[in-house]
N, C-alpha and C positions, 0 to 999 in steps of 0.2 A: 542348774547352774552351768553344767557342762554343756547343755543344748544352747544356753545363751551364748556362751563363749565360742562356741562353734558356729553360731549364727553371725556373731561379730567378725570372726574370721572370714565367714564367706562373704559378707558384705564387703570387708576391706579388700579381699581379693579382687571382687568385682569392680570395686573403685580403682585399684590399681590398674586391672586391666584396662578399664575405659579411659583413664589416663595416659596409659602407656599407648593404646590405639590412637587417641587424639594426638599425642606427641609425634608418633610415627606419621600420621596423616599431615601434621604440620611440617614435618621434615622430610617429606616424600622426596625421592629420587626423581628429576623429571629428565628422560633421556630423548635426546636427539640425535640420529645418524645423518651426517651430511656427506654427500658424495660430490667431490669437485671433479669437474670434468669440463674439457674444451667442447666448444660449440660454435656455431655460425649465427649471426643475426643479421637482420635488414633493418633497421631503424630509420636510417635516412637514405634510402636509395641504392646502398650497395651492400653486398654480402660480406660481412667483416668477422674476424675472429672475436669471441668473447668467452668468458667463462662462466658456467651455470654452476649451481649448486641445487643437487635433486632435480636437475633438468628445468630449473628457473631462474629468471633474472627479475627482480632482484632475489637475493638468498631468502629461503623461507624465514617468516617472522617467528622468532623464538619467544614464547611466553611463559613466564614463571610468576609464582606468588611467593612474596616475601616469607622466608622460613624454608623453602625448598633448597634442595641441593640440585645443582644443575651438572649434568654429565652429558658432554656433548663430543661425540666419536666422529672424527674427520677422516675421511677415506680419500687420499690423495689419488686421483686417478689421472692427473696431468703429467706431461713430461718434464716439468720443472718444479722445484720445491714451492711450498705455499705456507701460510699460517693465518691465524685468525685472532685478531685482537678485540676485546670486549670493551667498547668505547663508554668510559664513564662508570664502569662497574668497579665496586671495591672487592678485591679478591686477594689471594696469596700471589707474590710477585712472580712465582714460577708459572703460574696460569695466565700471565698478562697477554702473552702472544706476541712478542717482539722477537723476531730471529736475532740471534747474537746478542740479544741483552737479557731476555728472560728464558728463552730456550734455543734448541737448534732447530733450524728449518725443517718442516715437514717434508721428507725427501718424496719423489715420485713412487707410486706403487706402494706406500707405506700408510699405516693407520695410527691415529695420534688421538689420544683422549684428553681432554680438559675437563676438570671436575673442581668445582667450588661451591661454596654455600652462597645462598641468595640473601644478603642481608640489609637490602634496601628495596626501595620501590622507586617507580619512575619510567620516564621514556627515554631509552638510549637506543644504541645501534651497535653494529659489529661489522668488521670489515678485515680483508687482508692487510697485513703490513709487510708483504713482500713486494718489492719493485713496484711496478706500476698495475698490479692486478686489480686494486680498487677501482680504477678507472674503466675496466672492461667488464664489470659485472659482480665482483666480489663484495657486495655491501647488502646489509639486511637490517630489519628493524629487530630490537631487543627490548621486550616490554616486561617489565616487574611489577605486579599489581599489589595493591595493599591487601591485608587481611581485613576481612569484613568487620572484625571486632577490633580493628585497630582503633586507637583514641583519635588519630589524625585524620580519619576518614571524613571526607566532607560532603555532606549531603547535597544534592543539586549540583555537584561537580564529578565527584568520583564514582556516582551510580549512574552517569548519563551513558547513553550508546555511544561506541568508541569506534574509530578506524585507524589502522596505522597509516601515515602518509609520508611516504620516503621519496625525497626529492633526490634527483640525480641528472647527469647530463652525458650525451654520448657523443664521440667525435668519430669519423670515419678514418682518422689517421691512426698509426701505431702509437700509442702513447710514448713508447720510447722515441719514436721519430718526433713527437711533439716535444719533448724534452730537449732533443739534440737541437732542433730548429730555435727553441728559445735561447739557448747558450749560444748560437751562432747568429743572433739578431736577425733572423729571417723575418720579414714583416708581413708575410703571406697571411698571417690572422689579422692584422690591422685592415689590409685590403679586404678581406671578407667582411670584416666589421664596418666598412665603410670609415675607418679611423685613421686614415694615413696622415692627415693634416698636412698636406703638401702645400708648397709654396702657391700654387695655382689656386688651391681652395682659401689658403690664407687671404690672397688678394681678392679673391671673390667675396670673401666674408668681412673684409675690412680689416685684416689682422695681419697684415705683413710684418708691421713692427713688432707685433707678439711672436710671430715665427722667427724673426732675426734674433730678437732677444732671449728666446727658447735655446737656440742653437749658440749664440754667444755665451750662455751659460753651460754649454756642453750637454744639454738635455735632449733625450730623444722625444717623440711624440707624446701627448697626453693619453693615458688610458686608465680605465679602472680595473681591467682584468687583463689577463695575459693570454689566454686561450680562446679560439674560437671554436663553438660547438654546433654541431649539425642538428642535434635534437634534444630537447628537454623532455624528462620523463617524470611522472609521478607514480609510483608503485609500478614502474615498469612500462607504462603506457603514457602516450602523449596526450591524450584526451580520456577522461574517466567520467563516467555517471554513477552518482550514488543516489539511488532511489530507495533503498531499504537497508536496514542493518539487521542481521539474523532473522531475516525473514519478515521484519516488521517495517511496513511502509512508512516512509517520512510524511509528516503532514504539518501544515501551519502551527507555529508555536513550538514545535519540537526544537530541542536543541541537542547539538552534536558535538562531540570532543573530538579533535582531530590530533592524533600524537604524531607529530610534525618532526622529523630529522633530515637534516641536510647531509645526504651521503654523497654529494658531488665532490669530484677530486679538486676543484678549483674554483667553482662558481658560488658566488653569493646570490640569493634570491629575495626579491622583493614580493610580498605576500599582500593581496587585498581581496575583499569579498564584496560582490555586487549586492549581496543582500543586508549589508549595514556593517555594523561594528564588529570588529574581532575582540573577543575577551581572552587575554592572555592568563593562563592559571597555572603554569609551570614552565621551567626553564632549566634545561639541562638535567631532567629528572627530579627537580626539587620544586614542591610547591610555592607558589608565590601568591600574595594577595591579588586577587583579580583586578585586572585594568583593562580598560577599553581603550582601543586605538582603530585609527582609520587603516593604518598598513604597519608593516613591521619588515625588516630585513632580516634574514636568517644568514649568519656566516657560516662558512663551510665547517661541517661537523657539529654545530649547534643542534640543539632541540628545543622545541617548544610544544607545549599542551596548550590548544586554544579552543575556545568554545564559540560556535555560531548559531544563529537562529535560523530555522525557515518560516520566513514572514508571511507567505500567502500560498494559498492552493494553485495548483496548476501552473506553476513556475518552477524551473531550475536556476539557481543562482550560481554564477561562475565564480569559483575561488581559483584566481589567477596567480600563478608563480612567474615571475620574470626574471632573468639574469640581471645582474647589476649593470652590465654594459647593454642591456635592453635590445639585444639582438634576438634572442629567442625567448618563448614563453611556453608553458604548459597549463591546461584547463582541467578543472575538477569541478563537475556540475552537481550541485547538491539539491536534490529535489526532483520532482517528476512533473515535466510540463514543457512550456515555452521558455527557451533560454534567454535569461537576463544577463547580459555581458558586462564584466568590469571594464573601466575606461582603460585602454592601453596605454603604457607609458610612453611619451614621446621620447624622440632620440635626443642623446645627450648633446650639449653644447659644448663640443670639445675645445673650441678656441677659447671660450670663457675659462674653461679649466685649465688650459695652458697659460692663460694670463695670470690666473691666480698662482699657479705653480711657480712662475717666474718671479712672482713678487715674494714667494716664500722661501726661494732657493739662493743660498749664498753662492758666491762664484767657487768655494772650495768643495761644494756639494753637499753641505750640511743645511738643515730646515732652519730657517729665521722665525722663531715663534713670536717674536716682539712682544715677548713677555705675557703673553695670553696664557691662561691656566685652562687647557682643555682636557676633558676626561670623559669616560663613561657614554662615548657616543652622541653627547649633547650638542657637540660642534662639528657638524659635517662638513669638511673642506670642500667636498664634492658638490654641494647644494648650489655653487654658482652654475652649475652646468645642468640643473633640473629644471626644465621649462614649466612645470607644473607648480613650481614654487617661485621662482624668480621672473616667469613670463616668457611666453613662447616669442621667440625670434628678438627679444628685446635684449640690449647689452647689460651685463651686471654692473653695477655701479660700484666700483672698488672703493674700500674703505681707504680713509686718509691716514697711511702709516706714520706720518709725521705727527700726528696728535694735535694739529693746529686747529681741527674742528671742535675741540673742547671735548672729545670722547675720551673715556678713560677705556682700559684695555678690556675690561668686562663688556662695555658697550659695544667695542670692535668685535669682541668674539662672538656677541650675541647676533652680529650679522651673518652668520653662519649657522645659527640656530634655526632649523625647518621649522619647528614648533612656534617660534617667535615670528615667522615672516609669513606665514601662511595658517588657513584654518584647517588644513589637513594634519591629524594628530600621529605623529610617527614615534613608535616605541624606542626608549634609549635606557640604558642600563640604571640611569639615576630614577627610573619609574618603578624598579623592581623592588619589592620589599617582601623578605620571608615571612613565613606564618608564625615561625617560632624563633625563640632566642637562638642565635647562631654563635654568640662569642665563646672564644677559646679559653682553656684554663689560665687564669692570671699567674698561676705559680710556674708556668712553663717558661723555661729560658727561650730567647727570642734570637733568631740569627736573621740578619738584614742582608740582602742582596740587591743589587741594581743591574739592570741590563739595558743596553740600548739595542734596539732593533736597527740593524743596518743592511744596506742592499745596493746592487749596482746592477741597474737594467741592461746597461750597454753589454755586459758579459754575463749577465744573469747569474750573479753569486749573490746568495743571501745568508746572512750571518748575524750573530749576536756578539756586540762589542767588537766588530769587525773580525771575528773569528768563526771559523765553520767547526763542525763538530770534529773533524779530523785533526784540528790543531788544538783541541782542549782536553783535558782529563775530566774524569766524573767530578762532580761537586760533592764532598762529604757533608753528611747532616747527620747528627745524632738522633736516634729515636727518642721522641718525647719533646723535641724542639718545636716551637713555632717558626716556621720560614715565612718570614714576611718580605715580599719581592716588589720592587718598584720598577716598571717597564715603561722605557720612553721610545716612542717610534719615531726614528730619525730617517725614515724612506718616505717615499710617495705612494707607497702601497699600504693597503690596511693587511693586517696579520691577524688570523685566528689562532692564538696560542692556547695549546691544550697540554693539561697536565694529566698524566696516567695515574691511576691508582687513588686519587684523592679529589674531593671537592673542595675549592678554596672560597673563602669569603672575599666578596668584592667590596672594598670600602668605598660606598657610594652615598654616605651621608645619612644612612638609614639606622645608625648606631647599634642596637642589639640585635635589630632584624636585617642586618647586611645581607643580601641574597648570596646563595651558596651556587657555584657554577663550576664546571671543570674546562670551559672553553671561554677565552676572553678575546672579543673583537677589538683590537687596537688601531684606531685610526691613525693617518698621518699627523704628526705634531702632538699626539696625545700622551699624557702620563697617567698611570694606572697604577693602584696599589692593591695587591692581593695578599692573603696570608692563609696558610694551613697548618694542622698540626701533623707533623710527621710521626704518625702513629704504626705504620706498618713497614717492617724492615723490608730492604730490597734496592734493586737498581730500578728507578722510575724515569721514563722519558718525559721530556718537557720539549714541546716543538711547535712550529707553525704547522697548521693541519692544511694548508694549500700543499698537495702532494708534491709539486714541482719546487715549491720552496723547500720543503723537508728534505727533498732528494738532493737539494744544492747546498745545505749545510746549516739551515737554522733551527738547530737542535741543541739540546743540552740533556745531561743525566744526573738527577739527584740520586746519590748512593746513601741510603738510610742505614746506618749502621754497616759492619763489615759482614754483609750477608753471604753466605755459601749456598748457592744455587746447585741442587743435585743434577740439574741438566747441563750445566755449565761447567765442570771442574776446573777448565783453564780459563778464569774470567778475563785475563790480560789479553790472551789471544783472541777470545770472542769480542771483545770490545774493538780491537784492531779490524776485525771483520766488519763490524757495525760502522765504524768510522770510514771505511773504504766505500761504503755505499753511498756516503755523502759527498764524495770527492771522485767520481767516476770520470774517466777521460771521454771527450767529446770529439768526434770526428767531423770535419766538413771538407768539401772539395767542389771546386768550380773550374769549368773548362770552356774557353770560347774557341768555337770552330769558324774561323774566319777566312775570307778570300786572300788576305796578305799573310796568314800565319796562324799560329796556334799558340794561345797562351792560358795559363790558369794557375791555381793554386791548391793546396791541400794542406789542412791544419789539424792537429791533435792538442787538445787543451784540457786542462781541469781548472780548478778555481783560482791558481796562483801561476802555473806554467804554461808555457805555449811552444810547441815545436811546429814550425811552418816552412814550407817550400813554395817557392814561384819558380814558373818557368816560362820562357817565351822562345819559339821555335819558328825561325824564318824559313823560306821556301828556297834561298838561294845562298852563296856563301858570303855575299854582302850582308845579308841580314842575320845569318848564323843563328846562334841560341845562346841560351843563358839560364842557368839553375842557380837560385839563391836559397839557402837554408838558414833559418834563424831560430836559435834555441833561447828563449828568454824567460824572466820570472817578471809578473805584475807586481808593482810596489803601491802602497797606500790604499786607503778605504775605497776611494773612487777608480783606482787601478789606471791612472791616466799615464804612468811612467812604468816604462818596461825596459831595464838593461838586458842586452843580450849578446851572445857570442854567435858568429856566422861563418858561412863558407860559401865563397861565389866561384863558380866554374862556368867559364863562358868561352865560345869560339867565335870569332869574327875576322874575315880576311882584311889585315890592316891595309892602308894605302887606298882604300877605296870609299872611305867616309870622312866627311868633314868633321864630324864629331868625336875625334880620336883625342882631342884635348880638352881637358876640363876647365872649368871657371877660375881655378888656381894656377893653370898652366902646368899641370902634371899630365904626363903623356905616357900612355900604355902602349908599346910598340911590339907586343906578342900577339899572334893570331890566338893561341891557346893561353888562357889565364887561369890559374887556380889559387885562390887567395883565402886566407883566413881573417876574419876581422872581429872587432869588438865595437859595440855601439850602444844606443839608447834610443827609444821612441817615446815621444810624449804628445798627447792630445792637447791640442791647442783649443781655445775658442773657437766656435763654429764647426767643431768636430774635425778639425784638420790636423793629421798627424804629421809632426815633424821627425824625420829620423836622421840621426848623425852617426857615421860609421866611418871608422878608420881601418886600413888593412895592414897587413904586416909588411907591405912593400912600401908603406908610407904614404899611399895614395887616400885622400880623405873625400867622402861623399855627404852632401847634405841634401835631403830630399823634403818634399812638401807632397802630400797626397790625401784624397778623400774620395770615398766610394759612397754609393747609394744616396745621394742629394736627391729628396724627393720633390720632382719638379711638378708633377700631377701624380693622381691616384696610383698609377702604373707604370709611370716614366720616370727613371733615375738616371742621374748623371755623375760623373767621377772624373778626376783629374789626377795627374801626378807630372812633377817637374822636379829635376835635381840639378847639382852643380857639375855632372857629367855632360851638361847640354842636351839631357834627353828629355822628352816631355810627351804626354799622352793625354787625351780628352775622349769621353766616351759618352755614349747614350744607350740607355737599355730600356726596353719595354717588357715588362713582366707578363708572361702568358699564364703561368700557373706556379705552384710552388718550387718547380724544377726546372723550368725553362723560361728563357727569355729571347728576345730578337735584340742584337747588339751591333752598334756602329760605332767605329772608333778612328782617330787619328794618331800613328805612333811616329815619332821622329826617326826612329830605325826602319819600320816597315812599311810607312805610309798609311793610306787609307784602307781600311778593311771593314767588311760586313759580314754577319753570319748568326749563328744562333749560338746561346749558352746554355749549358747544362750545369746544374748544382746540385749538391746532396748534402 
């Protein structure tokens, strides 16, 4: 009997040891050491600074299995602070990697450890959340695999050979300079993209009226993206060959799973495959019912898992990634043999897009949706610009907004549905269906929020409800609440809105099978509804993932419970630091070196305030000199109105100039004049600024002015006239982003020609 008990004890001990061993194996710690260093790269013909991790760009692919514990040690060898955010990963808030929201920045020369359990699976990615570092190399794939025994394991999909497929873009410009140029309305990117839409181009294409209407409504040229990029990369290469996976050569009939992540800072990418259909099997790390399409567009920061087939031997099929503005692309050749190319996407019909924009925009800057119910990327307002859908070189027949044609609003909206207009099948969110029930607990209380996405392209201010992050407090949320959010896009740009820490349900008509995502691409005029259970305490970021939009203020923070972060004991001060990043001041300056004098301006601006100085320097006593300084605050969503205070200091020898009396009969008799003023500037239709200013000595001045009238692709005009009987007209030819040739006539200084420099 004792022997039997002893045997049972021994067997039990063995079973416990085996179970413990299996548990330890299932929960093993997977450790990565990441060394962040400066490097120099040459992706597009120039050597430029970049950031490498472990000596490579993109950063290493981090691979885990559900049930692991991730331990990631970051060694910051930069001369600046850094951070890493685990995009789409469920984790404790203090590990989320947002400086001044979930942790302090990782200082130069220090080491920082992230540690969190892997409690999900799917294709994700990771990137720096510090400044513009994401743009210059700090992005990488983050893959969490399913356990073999997982009941959701899908045979024929989850057991396919797979490769990470990380999209990114490269600019030879310093990204801080790109950001500054965007705020200063520098149109060098439009010139590079051949998207200036000048008056000469408008006349040539029969769209002079379209251009006039566009500027009458105080709008700049039409575009679908903000930045011109010099090179597009897939896994760090412009062109890549995939002939084998893990040593196994690909052959006809093989299927390959691409784990696609858009690690670009601001580029959307069209994806198409020369070998046939693309089958989408997952989105943002979550399984969906397989859906076959001809093409799809991947929003900034989105991920898709797709399956493609190798159709025949001896051929390599191009998987083509093209930027939304169609200026650049990168190729991934799948198979071994003669290359079969995808049809390149033709140039956008920009003036058709401008005409569409004119019809949609009210005079107050709001969009007029005409009652159309648009959501889930089904109606793409940009479809009017797609020659492959609407016809090469053919004008787009505008829909009848009056309704006289007997079309109801749904009929009119369908005019923008690419899948209804052509045989090309394009993925949209209404086609996504989860593989399991995603409903939230019915017993949970529901908190409803509404956001309107707002923006100002003229000054490059991006906001939610016309407020940037520095103008808002955190949004309190109780743990256990369902947060239901309705988002309307009232801007002419699409915005990929990303939620940290959670997946949300996209209410797309699939009921219990509504897909789960963490990024939602919201197109102009769209209204979309998402919901999620706030099950994890902490301060969670919600923002547009276009880097330059996020850095310009399109952010919010959901504060789930009163969470005490051990890394940020002073939460209020930390939040102020975070807010400051989204409202940084931007500097610009321009100076004209001409034969008749020197004139220029310098401005320091943030989202609301502007401090500017203009100067004019003549070469003799008659011409004299003048310096005007204004401090003003922009008011209103479109920021067309700016009250200001000013100071004017000028010298000119009196008695030598016929323009010493203004239009109102007021006369200045002093050679030297220093005056304080108050005034207001307002943007009129045709983008003309009117400025009214009264000085402390009673002199009143009214001015009209406009700069950068696009006569041709590189030729700009400008003018100024005021009630002091001063006037100026100019022409400038743009040589590059910082230099131009300028000729002008000034009523004070006469005709002059020279060159202008701008920063």
